[in-house]
All heavy atoms as an XYZ file, in Angstrom:
841
protein
N      -8.496    -38.291     -0.782
C      -9.726    -37.627     -0.528
C      -9.404    -36.161     -0.284
O      -8.498    -35.828      0.479
C     -10.389    -38.170      0.587
C     -11.816    -37.740      0.798
S     -12.972    -38.584     -0.345
C     -14.425    -38.077      0.311
N     -10.183    -35.243     -0.961
C      -9.877    -33.771     -0.779
C     -10.798    -33.336      0.461
O     -11.967    -33.590      0.556
C     -10.436    -33.020     -2.066
C      -9.513    -33.533     -3.241
C     -10.290    -31.477     -1.938
C      -9.985    -32.889     -4.546
N     -10.168    -32.591      1.236
C     -10.763    -32.016      2.453
C     -11.276    -30.683      2.024
O     -10.616    -29.622      1.984
C      -9.754    -31.776      3.575
C     -10.451    -31.236      4.818
O     -11.641    -31.172      4.845
O      -9.694    -31.186      5.783
N     -12.582    -30.588      1.572
C     -13.216    -29.448      1.009
C     -13.369    -28.333      2.053
O     -13.371    -27.169      1.752
C     -14.554    -29.807      0.406
C     -14.404    -30.604     -0.871
C     -14.617    -31.926     -1.033
C     -13.862    -30.055     -2.039
N     -14.288    -32.296     -2.413
C     -13.812    -31.051     -3.028
C     -13.528    -28.806     -2.641
C     -13.439    -31.019     -4.328
C     -13.158    -28.719     -3.916
C     -13.101    -29.769     -4.768
N     -13.543    -28.679      3.359
C     -13.675    -27.644      4.335
C     -12.370    -26.914      4.447
O     -12.370    -25.648      4.623
C     -14.100    -28.302      5.692
C     -14.416    -27.330      6.814
C     -15.498    -26.438      6.435
C     -14.745    -27.985      8.109
N     -11.238    -27.616      4.509
C      -9.923    -26.980      4.598
C      -9.638    -26.152      3.350
O      -9.098    -25.096      3.450
C      -8.844    -28.052      4.712
N     -10.110    -26.638      2.187
C      -9.960    -25.851      0.863
C     -10.743    -24.579      1.063
O     -10.179    -23.480      0.694
C     -10.375    -26.642     -0.293
C     -10.321    -25.945     -1.518
C      -9.040    -25.870     -2.192
C     -11.432    -25.470     -2.129
C      -8.940    -25.201     -3.313
C     -11.288    -24.771     -3.353
C     -10.133    -24.587     -3.982
N     -11.956    -24.573      1.574
C     -12.806    -23.503      1.747
C     -12.172    -22.426      2.694
O     -12.176    -21.252      2.498
C     -14.258    -23.790      2.105
C     -15.186    -22.731      2.261
C     -15.398    -22.048      0.928
C     -16.551    -23.203      2.810
N     -11.583    -23.033      3.824
C     -10.957    -22.140      4.787
C      -9.749    -21.404      4.240
O      -9.593    -20.183      4.458
C     -10.492    -23.045      5.961
C      -9.930    -22.289      7.149
C     -10.963    -21.379      7.780
C      -9.402    -23.328      8.148
N      -8.962    -22.042      3.390
C      -7.812    -21.472      2.823
C      -8.294    -20.371      1.742
O      -7.739    -19.246      1.708
C      -6.895    -22.499      2.055
C      -5.828    -21.837      1.150
C      -6.204    -23.352      3.161
N      -9.280    -20.620      0.998
C      -9.929    -19.690      0.073
C     -10.378    -18.409      0.795
O     -10.074    -17.320      0.461
C     -11.038    -20.425     -0.759
C     -11.744    -19.456     -1.701
C     -10.906    -18.995     -2.886
C     -13.036    -20.142     -2.144
N     -11.168    -18.663      1.880
C     -11.715    -17.453      2.570
C     -10.567    -16.679      3.197
O     -10.599    -15.463      3.231
C     -12.669    -18.011      3.637
C     -14.059    -18.409      3.064
C     -14.842    -18.974      4.274
C     -14.748    -17.288      2.411
N      -9.549    -17.397      3.827
C      -8.425    -16.616      4.294
C      -7.601    -15.782      3.337
O      -7.343    -14.582      3.576
C      -7.392    -17.647      5.012
N      -7.526    -16.332      2.161
C      -6.800    -15.661      1.061
C      -7.602    -14.480      0.580
O      -7.047    -13.359      0.351
C      -6.535    -16.650     -0.120
N      -8.942    -14.649      0.442
C      -9.698    -13.500      0.064
C      -9.828    -12.397      1.041
O      -9.655    -11.250      0.758
C     -11.144    -13.987     -0.277
C     -11.324    -14.852     -1.619
C     -12.778    -15.315     -1.689
C     -10.992    -13.968     -2.733
N      -9.976    -12.814      2.314
C      -9.941    -11.737      3.384
C      -8.609    -11.019      3.453
O      -8.525     -9.859      3.543
C     -10.415    -12.409      4.763
C     -11.850    -12.797      4.667
C     -10.172    -11.469      5.892
C     -12.318    -13.702      5.726
N      -7.561    -11.841      3.443
C      -6.168    -11.199      3.491
C      -5.979    -10.290      2.412
O      -5.333     -9.104      2.620
N      -6.262    -10.692      1.226
C      -6.141     -9.789      0.009
C      -6.903     -8.503      0.124
O      -6.415     -7.430     -0.161
C      -6.344    -10.596     -1.261
N      -8.139     -8.694      0.610
C      -9.078     -7.555      0.714
C      -8.513     -6.529      1.770
O      -8.577     -5.341      1.517
C     -10.448     -8.006      1.174
O     -11.004     -8.785      0.220
N      -7.949     -7.106      2.845
C      -7.430     -6.205      3.909
C      -6.253     -5.406      3.402
O      -6.079     -4.209      3.568
C      -7.061     -7.050      5.121
C      -6.180     -6.313      6.129
C      -8.263     -7.441      5.858
N      -5.306     -6.184      2.772
C      -4.108     -5.470      2.203
C      -4.419     -4.386      1.168
O      -3.941     -3.244      1.295
C      -3.119     -6.418      1.634
C      -1.957     -5.805      0.869
C      -2.531     -7.369      2.709
N      -5.273     -4.716      0.234
C      -5.644     -3.746     -0.883
C      -6.461     -2.638     -0.267
O      -6.199     -1.494     -0.675
C      -6.343     -4.573     -2.018
C      -6.919     -3.555     -2.938
C      -5.411     -5.536     -2.693
N      -7.390     -2.946      0.590
C      -8.229     -1.828      1.166
C      -7.404     -0.892      1.955
O      -7.525      0.335      1.933
C      -9.386     -2.486      1.930
O     -10.179     -3.190      1.228
N      -6.524     -1.392      2.926
C      -5.686     -0.610      3.725
C      -4.750      0.286      2.863
O      -4.595      1.478      3.074
C      -4.903     -1.393      4.698
N      -4.198     -0.295      1.848
C      -3.260      0.443      1.002
C      -3.887      1.490      0.228
O      -3.561      2.711      0.143
C      -2.506     -0.443     -0.036
C      -1.438      0.252     -0.688
C      -0.152      0.507     -0.042
C      -1.576      0.691     -2.027
C       0.849      1.125     -0.802
C      -0.563      1.354     -2.702
C       0.637      1.591     -2.032
O       1.622      2.225     -2.757
N      -5.183      1.250     -0.353
C      -5.798      2.266     -1.147
C      -6.387      3.357     -0.232
O      -6.458      4.486     -0.651
C      -6.958      1.596     -1.958
O      -7.927      0.961     -1.062
N      -6.887      2.971      0.959
C      -7.298      4.030      1.864
C      -6.136      4.950      2.312
O      -6.266      6.175      2.439
C      -8.058      3.410      3.082
C      -8.527      4.359      4.149
C      -9.621      5.268      3.457
C      -9.131      3.592      5.388
N      -4.945      4.290      2.464
C      -3.748      5.051      2.877
C      -3.397      6.051      1.738
O      -3.105      7.209      2.009
N      -3.513      5.590      0.399
C      -3.239      6.607     -0.669
C      -4.189      7.652     -0.736
O      -3.887      8.812     -0.855
C      -3.256      5.752     -2.008
C      -2.016      4.881     -2.073
C      -3.255      6.675     -3.182
C      -0.735      5.544     -2.223
N      -5.498      7.408     -0.444
C      -6.504      8.390     -0.427
C      -6.337      9.374      0.678
O      -6.400     10.606      0.466
C      -7.916      7.705     -0.287
C      -9.019      8.639     -0.266
C      -9.237      9.399     -1.564
N     -10.336     10.255     -1.499
C     -10.471     11.392     -2.150
N      -9.514     11.651     -2.966
N     -11.432     12.251     -1.995
N      -5.989      8.935      1.898
C      -5.654      9.807      2.945
C      -4.507     10.615      2.801
O      -4.402     11.785      3.088
C      -5.664      8.977      4.303
C      -6.886      8.446      4.855
C      -6.655      7.540      5.965
C      -7.948      9.546      5.173
N      -3.482     10.062      2.060
C      -2.208     10.800      1.832
C      -2.626     11.901      0.759
O      -2.019     13.032      0.967
C      -1.243      9.842      1.157
C       0.211     10.302      1.078
C       0.735     10.526      2.540
C       1.061      9.288      0.460
N      -3.421     11.703     -0.176
C      -3.819     12.643     -1.111
C      -4.682     13.792     -0.382
O      -4.465     14.982     -0.697
C      -4.653     11.964     -2.247
O      -3.780     11.080     -2.875
C      -5.077     13.096     -3.310
N      -5.572     13.384      0.413
C      -6.447     14.378      1.168
C      -5.475     15.307      1.984
O      -5.768     16.492      2.122
C      -7.451     13.603      2.075
C      -8.447     13.080      1.186
C      -8.032     14.582      3.012
C      -9.458     12.164      1.887
N      -4.443     14.704      2.609
C      -3.565     15.492      3.442
C      -2.782     16.445      2.725
O      -2.037     17.298      3.320
C      -2.687     14.579      4.276
O      -1.660     14.002      3.527
N      -2.843     16.498      1.401
C      -2.113     17.416      0.658
C      -0.654     16.993      0.203
O       0.116     17.714     -0.314
N      -0.435     15.655      0.415
C       0.850     15.117     -0.002
C       0.635     14.135     -1.150
O       1.094     12.839     -0.932
C       1.564     14.438      1.276
C       1.766     15.376      2.352
C       2.051     14.648      3.607
N       2.069     15.560      4.795
C       3.126     15.691      5.624
N       4.209     15.001      5.440
N       3.010     16.489      6.621
N       0.177     14.544     -2.212
C      -0.003     13.613     -3.288
C       1.152     12.962     -3.822
O       2.188     13.649     -4.092
C      -0.675     14.411     -4.556
O      -1.968     15.065     -4.012
C      -0.974     13.510     -5.578
N       1.300     11.660     -3.805
C       2.510     10.963     -4.267
C       2.703     11.143     -5.711
O       1.867     10.673     -6.564
C       2.321      9.525     -3.894
C       0.851      9.334     -3.744
C       0.262     10.658     -3.351
N       3.767     11.756     -6.214
C       3.989     11.921     -7.634
C       5.359     11.276     -7.862
O       6.333     11.439     -7.250
C       4.130     13.492     -8.073
C       4.552     13.520     -9.530
C       2.945     14.213     -7.782
N       5.301     10.239     -8.779
C       6.466      9.458     -9.020
C       6.998      9.872    -10.344
O       6.313      9.953    -11.422
C       5.985      7.897     -9.118
C       7.386      7.090     -9.398
C       5.345      7.538     -7.854
N       8.276     10.280    -10.302
C       8.934     10.660    -11.618
C       9.191      9.426    -12.400
O       9.515      8.389    -11.909
C      10.190     11.414    -11.265
O      11.071     10.522    -10.564
C      10.021     12.732    -10.518
N       9.188      9.631    -13.722
C       9.412      8.491    -14.638
C      10.923      8.048    -14.487
O      11.768      8.709    -14.390
C       9.083      8.953    -16.049
C       9.279     10.398    -15.920
C       8.938     10.782    -14.462
N      11.025      6.663    -14.534
C      12.360      5.988    -14.525
C      12.901      5.896    -15.907
O      12.051      5.550    -16.830
C      12.334      4.788    -13.721
N      14.023      6.019    -16.161
C      14.616      5.806    -17.454
C      15.288      4.479    -17.456
O      16.184      4.240    -16.621
C      15.677      6.903    -17.724
C      15.040      8.321    -17.882
C      14.186      8.413    -19.161
O      14.496      7.726    -20.140
O      13.347      9.305    -18.996
N      14.900      3.684    -18.314
C      15.487      2.295    -18.428
C      16.011      2.233    -19.958
O      15.417      2.781    -20.823
C      14.447      1.207    -18.197
C      13.866      1.201    -16.804
C      12.640      1.721    -16.690
C      14.631      0.718    -15.785
C      12.138      1.707    -15.301
C      14.135      0.710    -14.531
C      12.852      1.217    -14.319
N      17.075      1.567    -20.027
C      17.598      1.353    -21.416
C      16.697      0.271    -22.045
O      16.252     -0.635    -21.482
C      19.038      0.766    -21.375
O      19.143     -0.438    -20.642
C      19.974      1.787    -20.768
N      16.339      0.552    -23.293
C      15.569     -0.374    -24.140
C      14.145     -0.527    -23.570
O      13.602     -1.556    -23.599
C      16.285     -1.665    -24.411
C      17.526     -1.478    -25.099
O      17.651     -0.533    -25.953
O      18.422     -2.394    -24.909
N      13.622      0.394    -22.857
C      12.287      0.344    -22.282
C      11.576      1.595    -22.705
O      12.111      2.667    -22.967
C      12.414      0.236    -20.860
N      10.149      1.513    -22.618
C       9.365      2.562    -22.884
C       9.090      3.390    -21.532
O       8.670      2.757    -20.660
C       8.034      2.143    -23.543
C       8.305      1.290    -24.854
C       7.062      3.319    -23.723
C       7.147      0.725    -25.424
N       9.226      4.619    -21.658
C       8.857      5.419    -20.401
C       7.349      5.598    -20.421
O       6.784      5.944    -21.415
C       9.513      6.859    -20.510
O      10.943      6.605    -20.628
C       9.300      7.677    -19.290
N       6.805      5.426    -19.218
C       5.328      5.487    -19.066
C       4.873      6.883    -19.248
O       3.923      7.118    -19.994
C       4.897      4.952    -17.714
C       3.385      5.136    -17.565
C       5.368      3.536    -17.620
N       5.404      7.869    -18.701
C       5.092      9.297    -18.894
C       6.340     10.041    -19.160
O       7.499      9.735    -18.742
C       4.313      9.825    -17.557
C       5.158      9.786    -16.408
C       2.995      9.234    -17.410
C       4.609     10.572    -15.205
N       6.143     11.137    -19.883
C       7.319     12.009    -20.167
C       7.689     12.972    -19.015
O       6.813     13.071    -18.105
C       7.014     12.841    -21.361
O       5.914     13.802    -21.110
C       6.597     11.973    -22.584
N       8.795     13.500    -18.984
C       9.201     14.421    -17.922
C       8.266     15.584    -17.845
O       7.981     16.137    -16.740
C      10.601     14.845    -18.200
C      11.177     13.677    -18.950
C       9.950     13.091    -19.744
N       7.829     16.038    -19.054
C       6.806     17.197    -19.007
C       5.555     16.814    -18.388
O       5.002     17.607    -17.652
C       6.550     17.645    -20.573
N       5.024     15.536    -18.664
C       3.767     15.119    -17.933
C       3.979     14.993    -16.480
O       3.173     15.290    -15.682
C       3.394     13.774    -18.529
C       2.890     13.854    -19.911
C       2.605     12.553    -20.518
O       3.355     11.584    -20.132
O       1.815     12.481    -21.393
N       5.170     14.589    -16.022
C       5.487     14.440    -14.593
C       5.548     15.912    -13.886
O       5.022     16.017    -12.832
C       6.818     13.753    -14.378
N       6.070     16.816    -14.676
C       6.145     18.249    -14.059
C       4.770     18.720    -14.013
O       4.379     19.405    -13.015
C       6.952     19.029    -15.002
C       7.257     20.479    -14.516
C       8.162     21.221    -15.367
C       8.367     22.596    -14.940
N       9.176     23.409    -15.743
N       3.976     18.444    -15.039
C       2.569     18.883    -14.984
C       1.792     18.285    -13.835
O       0.950     19.046    -13.160
C       1.861     18.654    -16.346
N       2.048     17.030    -13.602
C       1.348     16.335    -12.499
C       1.768     16.937    -11.139
O       0.854     17.000    -10.332
C       1.620     14.854    -12.601
N       3.028     17.204    -11.008
C       3.488     17.797     -9.729
C       2.891     19.142     -9.559
O       2.506     19.607     -8.374
C       5.003     17.892     -9.815
N       2.667     19.955    -10.636
C       2.141     21.200    -10.572
C       0.635     21.170    -10.141
O       0.146     21.910     -9.328
C       2.226     21.987    -11.918
C       1.854     23.334    -11.911
C       2.069     24.013    -13.204
C       1.615     25.538    -13.230
N       1.950     26.113    -14.496
N      -0.077     20.171    -10.793
C      -1.440     20.000    -10.399
C      -1.576     19.540     -8.917
O      -2.560     19.970     -8.229
C      -2.174     18.927    -11.269
C      -2.509     19.455    -12.662
C      -3.428     18.484    -13.434
N      -2.748     17.067    -13.435
C      -2.015     16.613    -14.423
N      -1.614     17.337    -15.452
N      -1.604     15.421    -14.330
N      -0.719     18.691     -8.496
C      -0.762     18.189     -7.102
C      -0.501     19.451     -6.116
O      -1.226     19.522     -5.063
C       0.240     17.170     -6.941
N       0.413     20.229     -6.464
C       0.739     21.430     -5.533
C      -0.451     22.348     -5.603
O      -0.840     23.013     -4.497
C       1.907     22.159     -6.084
N      -1.117     22.560     -6.728
C      -2.282     23.428     -6.783
C      -3.432     22.897     -5.868
O      -4.081     23.533     -5.249
C      -2.733     23.577     -8.257
C      -3.841     24.582     -8.346
C      -4.244     24.689     -9.857
C      -5.470     25.582    -10.011
N      -5.779     25.745    -11.482
N      -3.623     21.552     -6.032
C      -4.699     20.904     -5.273
C      -4.341     20.991     -3.785
O      -5.332     21.280     -2.962
C      -4.831     19.438     -5.686
N      -3.111     20.847     -3.399
C      -2.765     20.970     -1.977
C      -3.130     22.428     -1.388
O      -3.562     22.601     -0.314
C      -1.403     20.671     -1.738
N      -2.839     23.396     -2.275
C      -3.162     24.815     -1.908
C      -4.662     25.108     -1.711
O      -5.027     25.877     -0.884
C      -2.496     25.774     -2.863
C      -1.049     25.862     -2.748
C      -0.494     27.044     -3.599
N      -0.974     27.139     -4.982
C      -0.291     26.510     -5.968
N       0.836     25.883     -5.752
N      -0.795     26.549     -7.222
N      -5.420     24.433     -2.560
C      -6.882     24.729     -2.616
C      -7.583     23.742     -1.632
O      -8.793     23.852     -1.562
C      -7.445     24.389     -4.084
C      -6.976     25.369     -4.988
C      -7.446     24.974     -6.432
C      -8.966     24.941     -6.493
N      -9.419     24.753     -7.870
N      -7.006     23.020     -0.879
C      -7.539     22.012      0.074
C      -8.433     22.892      1.104
O      -7.806     23.868      1.740
C      -6.536     21.197      0.774
O      -7.188     20.453      1.709
N      -9.687     22.475      1.392
C     -10.582     23.179      2.409
C     -10.208     22.657      3.797
O     -10.805     23.233      4.755
C     -11.979     22.817      1.990
C     -11.737     21.405      1.344
C     -10.408     21.357      0.677
N      -9.313     21.700      3.984
C      -9.054     21.155      5.287
C      -8.125     22.075      6.061
O      -7.187     22.785      5.545
C      -8.415     19.826      5.177
C      -9.214     18.675      4.395
C      -8.378     17.471      4.440
C     -10.470     18.495      5.170
N      -8.263     22.080      7.432
C      -7.360     22.833      8.250
C      -6.104     22.093      8.391
O      -5.956     20.936      7.982
C      -8.002     23.027      9.715
O      -8.121     21.690     10.212
C      -9.299     23.789      9.543
N      -5.081     22.695      8.941
C      -3.717     22.003      9.189
C      -3.916     20.851     10.122
O      -3.252     19.787      9.879
C      -2.752     23.006      9.674
C      -2.371     23.966      8.670
C      -1.685     23.323      7.419
O      -0.916     22.397      7.508
O      -2.119     23.848      6.326
N      -4.745     20.833     11.139
C      -4.943     19.758     12.012
C      -5.632     18.563     11.301
O      -5.238     17.490     11.504
N      -6.572     18.851     10.404
C      -7.326     17.762      9.691
C      -6.229     17.160      8.636
O      -6.299     15.942      8.430
C      -8.440     18.381      8.882
C      -9.609     18.749      9.881
C     -10.768     19.504      9.086
O     -10.423     20.221      8.087
N     -11.915     19.251      9.492
N      -5.417     17.894      8.081
C      -4.443     17.364      7.154
C      -3.415     16.540      7.965
O      -3.004     15.434      7.468
C      -3.699     18.533      6.493
C      -4.442     19.272      5.454
C      -3.592     20.394      4.866
C      -4.399     21.130      3.788
N      -3.548     22.132      3.137
N      -3.078     16.896      9.171
C      -2.192     16.127      9.993
C      -2.778     14.851     10.360
O      -2.152     13.732     10.327
C      -1.802     16.904     11.321
C      -0.476     16.463     11.796
C      -0.034     17.427     12.931
N      -0.051     18.810     12.475
C      -0.816     19.764     13.130
N      -1.533     19.486     14.194
N      -0.628     21.021     12.750
N      -4.149     14.788     10.736
C      -4.762     13.570     11.156
C      -4.856     12.745      9.857
O      -4.777     11.463      9.934
C      -6.239     13.931     11.691
C      -7.059     12.656     11.804
C      -6.052     14.642     13.005
N      -5.205     13.200      8.713
C      -5.305     12.460      7.497
C      -3.947     11.884      7.200
O      -3.854     10.644      6.815
C      -5.575     13.333      6.211
O      -6.884     13.827      6.405
N      -2.786     12.534      7.418
C      -1.554     11.994      7.166
C      -1.243     10.850      8.096
O      -0.673      9.780      7.794
C      -0.452     13.075      7.257
C       1.024     12.495      7.092
C       1.358     12.163      5.844
C       1.830     12.471      8.161
C       2.686     11.593      5.641
C       3.170     11.921      7.970
C       3.537     11.444      6.758
N      -1.536     11.071      9.307
C      -1.413      9.999     10.352
C      -2.251      8.731     10.063
O      -1.739      7.609     10.206
C      -1.574     10.526     11.774
C      -0.577     11.587     12.341
C      -1.118     12.151     13.692
C       0.724     11.005     12.342
N      -3.444      9.004      9.588
C      -4.303      7.895      9.141
C      -3.678      7.173      8.014
O      -3.755      5.866      7.900
N      -3.114      7.805      7.039
C      -2.421      7.251      5.940
C      -1.235      6.321      6.366
O      -1.044      5.232      5.908
C      -1.938      8.295      4.899
N      -0.490      6.915      7.335
C       0.687      6.053      7.826
C       0.239      4.813      8.497
O       0.721      3.733      8.355
C       1.476      6.894      8.800
C       2.506      6.145      9.526
C       2.189      8.027      8.025
N      -0.906      4.977      9.333
C      -1.549      3.860      9.934
C      -2.091      2.804      8.961
O      -1.836      1.542      9.129
C      -2.662      4.223     10.864
N      -2.603      3.170      7.958
C      -3.175      2.313      6.871
C      -1.927      1.607      6.210
O      -1.968      0.371      5.929
C      -3.904      3.043      5.824
S      -5.619      3.571      6.382
N      -0.880      2.267      5.864
C       0.251      1.652      5.285
C       0.894      0.616      6.306
O       1.375     -0.465      5.900
C       1.318      2.674      4.883
C       0.854      3.549      3.739
C       1.152      4.912      3.736
C       0.148      3.058      2.699
C       0.763      5.762      2.626
C      -0.273      3.801      1.634
C       0.050      5.124      1.600
N       0.860      0.969      7.564
C       1.376      0.027      8.600
C       0.568     -1.230      8.604
O       1.085     -2.380      8.664
C       1.485      0.712      9.861
N      -0.769     -1.060      8.572
C      -1.688     -2.210      8.623
C      -1.462     -3.146      7.373
O      -1.314     -4.368      7.520
C      -3.203     -1.750      8.632
C      -4.128     -2.889      8.415
C      -3.446     -1.184      9.998
N      -1.256     -2.389      6.192
C      -0.951     -3.177      5.001
C       0.305     -3.984      5.104
O       0.389     -5.161      4.743
C      -0.958     -2.260      3.821
O      -0.835     -2.909      2.555
N       1.350     -3.302      5.543
C       2.685     -3.979      5.678
C       2.702     -5.094      6.751
O       3.212     -6.132      6.439
C       3.762     -2.925      5.995
N       2.048     -4.882      7.804
C       1.971     -5.868      8.849
C       1.155     -7.057      8.379
O       1.547     -8.225      8.671
C       1.408     -5.360     10.198
C       2.438     -4.360     10.826
C       1.013     -6.362     11.175
C       1.866     -3.493     11.926
N       0.139     -6.827      7.640
C      -0.679     -7.974      7.054
C       0.157     -8.780      6.158
O       0.117    -10.058      6.178
C      -1.924     -7.423      6.309
O      -2.723     -6.730      7.195
N       0.934     -8.192      5.304
C       1.856     -8.883      4.357
C       2.813     -9.674      5.096
O       3.140    -10.840      4.890
C       2.528     -7.969      3.366
C       3.611     -8.661      2.562
C       1.466     -7.322      2.368
N       3.496     -9.065      6.152
C       4.489     -9.770      6.961
C       3.980    -10.885      7.675
O       4.542    -12.030      7.695
C       5.177     -8.763      7.922
C       5.981     -7.718      7.074
C       6.041     -9.502      8.919
C       6.496     -6.565      7.837
N       2.724    -10.828      8.310
C       2.077    -11.916      8.974
C       1.801    -13.059      8.026
O       1.949    -14.206      8.311
C       0.837    -11.429      9.768
C      -0.022    -12.541     10.188
C       1.227    -10.572     10.884
N       1.305    -12.683      6.817
C       0.972    -13.691      5.794
C       2.210    -14.498      5.483
O       2.152    -15.738      5.369
N       3.302    -13.842      5.256
C       4.547    -14.478      4.908
C       5.010    -15.401      6.083
O       5.458    -16.489      5.913
C       5.676    -13.484      4.478
C       5.259    -12.797      3.146
C       7.057    -14.106      4.460
C       6.142    -11.710      2.729
N       4.963    -14.849      7.256
C       5.308    -15.599      8.419
C       4.534    -16.876      8.551
O       4.970    -17.912      8.924
C       5.195    -14.796      9.700
C       5.600    -15.526     10.969
C       4.806    -16.093     11.885
C       6.963    -15.927     11.284
N       5.607    -16.817     12.770
C       6.851    -16.696     12.474
C       8.235    -15.690     10.698
C       7.920    -17.250     13.085
C       9.238    -16.299     11.324
C       9.133    -17.006     12.500
N       3.090    -16.802      8.360
C       2.295    -18.008      8.408
C       2.658    -19.022      7.397
O       2.551    -20.176      7.615
C       0.835    -17.587      8.223
C       0.192    -16.800      9.365
C      -1.193    -16.299      8.989
C       0.093    -17.635     10.537
N       3.166    -18.589      6.300
C       3.589    -19.550      5.134
C       4.979    -20.143      5.540
O       5.096    -21.437      5.435
C       3.599    -18.855      3.791
C       2.183    -18.447      3.420
C       4.247    -19.777      2.803
C       2.096    -17.502      2.234
N       5.917    -19.396      5.898
C       7.320    -19.860      6.050
C       7.889    -19.839      7.383
O       8.976    -20.158      7.685
C       8.349    -19.142      5.069
C       7.920    -19.335      3.585
C       8.387    -17.671      5.418
N       7.093    -19.369      8.361
C       7.577    -19.163      9.710
C       8.069    -20.425     10.340
O       9.124    -20.440     10.991
N       7.293    -21.501     10.367
C       7.709    -22.716     10.998
C       8.929    -23.292     10.378
O       9.884    -23.693     11.078
C       6.551    -23.729     10.871
C       6.903    -25.081     11.603
C       5.718    -25.956     11.535
O       4.507    -25.555     11.331
O       5.957    -27.240     11.589
N       9.166    -23.256      9.040
C      10.309    -23.753      8.321
C      11.542    -22.881      8.745
O      12.624    -23.419      8.876
C      10.071    -23.765      6.834
C       8.903    -24.633      6.420
N       8.889    -25.957      6.558
C       7.661    -24.352      5.967
C       7.794    -26.488      6.097
N       6.979    -25.436      5.740
N      11.266    -21.571      8.777
C      12.364    -20.651      9.125
C      12.857    -20.901     10.486
O      14.076    -20.955     10.842
C      11.887    -19.195      8.918
C      12.918    -18.218      9.121
C      14.076    -18.350      8.095
C      12.366    -16.698      8.963
N      11.965    -21.083     11.503
C      12.262    -21.375     12.837
C      13.135    -22.677     12.925
O      14.065    -22.734     13.667
C      11.009    -21.439     13.711
N      12.687    -23.717     12.210
C      13.456    -24.966     12.228
C      14.815    -24.733     11.608
O      15.774    -25.349     12.123
C      12.691    -25.927     11.445
C      11.521    -26.653     12.100
C      10.925    -27.709     11.295
C       9.687    -28.165     12.069
N       8.936    -29.237     11.197
N      14.988    -23.986     10.520
C      16.225    -23.756      9.891
C      17.250    -22.983     10.823
O      18.361    -23.283     10.845
C      16.048    -23.031      8.666
N      16.668    -22.119     11.687
C      17.480    -21.327     12.547
C      17.664    -22.047     13.794
O      18.383    -21.523     14.801
C      16.858    -19.961     12.831
C      16.786    -18.998     11.555
C      16.033    -17.836     11.943
C      18.174    -18.743     10.998
N      17.061    -23.220     14.018
C      17.255    -23.965     15.340
C      16.417    -23.457     16.459
O      16.745    -23.675     17.632
N      15.388    -22.691     16.213
C      14.597    -22.131     17.309
C      13.429    -22.965     17.676
O      12.768    -22.801     18.626
C      13.982    -20.689     16.754
C      15.091    -19.662     16.413
C      14.478    -18.432     15.831
C      15.927    -19.298     17.688
N      13.079    -23.924     16.812
C      11.926    -24.831     17.152
C      12.413    -26.334     17.247
O      13.319    -26.735     16.741
C      10.774    -24.706     16.029
């Protein structure tokens, strides 16, 4: 017999957990950008793989990010608060993932290590 209430509980927990992780991470990226620290990732070179962006495009993106940081209407204090908010959002996202993993394997890990 299927316990539909337990199934619904797991479904809701998964949806809420995923929403928290994605929302915290995306808000962190937004706050990081507002603070003038736009994350620019240089393209990686892999053998036998397609590069997503060219080095010229990466340089242009870095130039646009620097220009946007100079044009920001925020004061230095507001930028600092935005950066700290971004760090807090990334911490919430990481802690949520760690707690989720612990809930899945924590009891088995504790038994394997002889702690339970």
